[in-house]
N, C-alpha and C positions, 0 to 999 in steps of 0.2 A: 228273407232282402224284396224291397221295392224295384220292380220292375222298371221302374222308370227312371230314365237318368237324366243328368242335369248339365247343360255342360256352362262353363266357364271360362273368361279369359287368362284371369288369375286368382288365383287358393293361395291365400294366405293360411297354414299351418301353426296356430300359436299364438297368444294371445300378451307378453311382454314389452316391454319398450321394442324389443325388436321390429315383434310382430304389427303393431300398431303403428309404431313408425312406416314400415314399408308398405301401412294401408295408407296411409296421409298422400305416401308419393304415389301410388301407385292409381288412387281415387284422381288424382289431379290428373294423373297421367289418362284419364279416360279409360284406364283397363276393366271400371266395374269392377271391385276384386269384392270375394266375401272371404270374408275370415272365419276359421273355426277356433275359438278360444280355447280348447280345451276342455280336461274338468278344475281346472287353479285360473279359474278365469284373472290375466292381471297375472301372472306367474307368478316366480319367487316377490318380488316389490310387495303383493299384499303381504307377505308373513312379516313384512317392516314394519318399522311403528315412524319412525320422522326419517324425511332423506333430507341433507341437509347440504350434499358437494353433487348435485342435479344441476347446470346457470339455468336461470331465470325462473328462479323461487330461491328468495334473498331472504326471505325468511324461515325455510326450510318446508316442507310439506309431509302430510304422516303419504308414507307408500301404498295405501288404498287408494288415498283421493287423486292424488297422482297419475293412476293407473285407470282412473274413471275419465281423468281431461287428455291423456290418451286417446280414449275410447272415444270418448265424445269429439273428438278433432278429426281421425277415423272416417266417423260419422256423417260427419256436416260436408265432407268432399263426397259421399257417397260410399261408403264403404257398406256391405251388409254384415254386419257383424248376429253369431251365429254361434250361439253356445252348442257345444257336442264334440266330440274327439274323433278325431280317424283312427279308426282301427285298423286295416292295410290296405296297403297301396302297391301299386302296376304298373312298373315303369321301364315295360317292356315295348311300349310302344305310342305314337302322338295317335293323338293328344293322351294324355298320362293321366290311370286311370283310382280312382282314391273313394275308400267307402268309409262313409262316415260315420259312426253307433256304429258297426256291423251290420246297418241296415241300407243307406241310402248307399249311390251310386252316382259319384259325381266324374265328368271329364275336366281336363283341363290343360288349356294349355301352356299352362308356365303353371309353375308351385313355386311358393315359398314355403323353406320349411322353416322354422320359429320355437322351437322346441321350450327349447331353453335346457336346462340345469336343473337336479338339485344338488343340495349339499347333506352330504354323510352324519350322519348323526350315530349319538355314542347310544342311543335306542335306552336314554334317561329318561324317567314320568317326570321327573324335575326339568327337565332341559328344555323339554315341549311349553313348561308350564311358565320359566321365566322366558321361552324364546322371545325375542323385544322388548326384554326388562333386566336384560344385564346381559341372554345369553345371547353369544351373532354368529354367525363364522364367513364374518367378510372381515378382518382389523383393516382393511382399509376405509370400508366404509362407515364404521361403530367405531375404532380406535378413540376419536374424536371425543366421544361422551364422555372417555374415560379419565382426561388429562388429569395427573397429579394422581391417578390413583392405581391402588393395585389391580392386577389382573392374574387370572391362570390360563393359558391356554395348551391345548390336545394337540398334539400329534410330533411325528420324528421324519417328515418329508422336506423337501426344499420348500414348499408352500409354506408348511408351518414352522420354517427356521426363517424361512423371508416375512412371516407377520407377526413372530415374535419380534426381529430384531425394528422392526416397522413400529408396535408400540411402545417402545422401549423407548422409545426418540417422545413418546409421552406419555407415558404411565408413569410413576415412581418406581415401582416393578412391576416384572411380568414372570411369572411361576412355569414354567415348558415342564409338561406331563409328557414323559414319555415311557413309553409301557414297556421296554426290552430295555438289553443294557448298554446299548449302543441307537447311536439313529439312521435313519437310511441316507439321510438327506446326502446330499454330493461335502467334499473334504472343504471344497471354501465357504459354504455355507455355515455346517460344521464352525470351522473358523470365527466364522464372523459372529456366530453364536455365543461361543466360549468368548470369547475377547470386548463381549458389551458388559459389564458390568453389572450392570440393574435386573441381565437375565438369572436367573437360578434354576440350573437345569437338574431339574428329580428324578432321575432313573427306577426304572422295574415299579411304577407309579400307574395308578391306573385311578383313575373318578369314580365315586361310587355311588357318589346324591351331592347335586347342587345346593345348597342351603340359601334359604333365604327371609323375609318376614311378610313372605304373602303379595307380596308389590312390587320387589325386587329381590339382585341377589345379596347376599350378603359374604355367602365362601362357600368352600366345594370343601369334602368329606374324602379323602382318598384313601388307596390300602394300599401297602407294597407286598408286591407277586412273591415278594420272598421269602419277609419273614413273616406276612398277614397282619402288619400291625399295618391299623386305622390310627390318622391324624385330620384336623381340619386345618384351612388355610382362610385367611380370613380376608376375603376379594371383593371385589366390588363389580367386574365382569368376568365373564367365561366363554372363552373364544376357544369352537372348535375348527380346528383344520386340519381332519383326517382324508380329507378330495371331495372331488364331487363327481356325481354322475350323471352323464347327459342323456335325457329323452331319446333315445335312436332306436330303440326296441323294432321299431317297424318297418324300420329304412333298412337291419342286416344285410337284409338278399342280394340290394339294390347300388347302394352307396358304399364310395369309400369310406372309410373310419380309420383311425390310429389304432394302437393295442389299448387306451380306455372308453372307444366308444362315442369320441368326437369326429365329426364328420369332416371330411378334410374339398377344403374348397381350393381351387387355383390359386397362387399369389396373387396380390394383388387383386383381384373380383370377391364372389361369394358364388361362382361356380363349380356345383357340383362334375362329377363325372358323366354325369347324363344332362344332355342337352336339357335345357326347358327347367330344368332345375335349381334352384337355389337355397343356398343356407347362411345363418344373417342369426348375432345373438351366439347367447351363452354352448349355445348343441354347437358351436366350431371354435369356440373362441374357451379352448382351459388357461389362459394366459393372464387378459386383462381380467373381464369377465363383472365390468361392469357397467350398469346404467346408459350411461355415455356413449360407452363403446356400441355396445348393443343396438341402442336408437339408430348409432352413425352407417354398423352394417346392415341396418334395416333400410336405408334408406338407398347403400348400394343394391342391395338387392333387389328394388324397387327399380330404380337408373339400369341397373342391369339387365332387368325380365323386359322392360320396356324397349330395350335396344336390339336383344333380341326377340321380340315379335318385329320390329318396324325392319332388322334385316328379313325376316320370313317373309315380309310383307315386299321387299324390292323387286 
């Protein structure tokens, strides 16, 4: 490990809409932020194709291109964007200590965590092949593209039930694949699903393979867990709603989290249980999980960091 320690006023960990927006605001406040991108520069949006629901892009934009715009704007105000990942942290004293790439040590007066979350996938090779071309883990983001078409959704919890009913408003038919013979969702959500005429719930069923023409999804092969009988459903879209995993492993010994690993922030703020450490975006938001809400909380984190530093200097 390098013995040289670099000190920064504001360190931002993560490079999705939350991280880059925090960087824009922090740089304009003259906090001279340094942002480490993580191994997936640009975050989840770099895995999507068309982004049609972010204000300011009337004709839509490709996810990777949009993240490049965010990055360029952050750099224009003086943010140092560095490729690298934070391998460990030590929040036991001030300034906070952070190790990057298991080699370089930095100390920081404020740390903004924007490491995001990853969608859980089924693990089918075809799932990744058609990701962004008919396969999605976000109905609110991508449901519009399947207006009037048939889609399948996998999942049995509240999120899956909510996304199925959302899709049912847009799509001709929604097949809901439930692995067991019952839902995990709350009774109210199950009631809503069962009372939506164009949702067909198929119990004891798992997806075996997503079928396509090499470019787009055309169907899904499923198997009944009880009878082992295989069948094919003709669909244009395939949605996976089996949960998300926040990227919070390295913060486990330091920051308060809920039972699924999302960072807990004080209501109405981005403050964590450690002074000077703030969290924004999908790493602390299991509910909305949209680019625009992530960007909004990134702005909040930078303002919280700026006010925290101002109070220290008073």
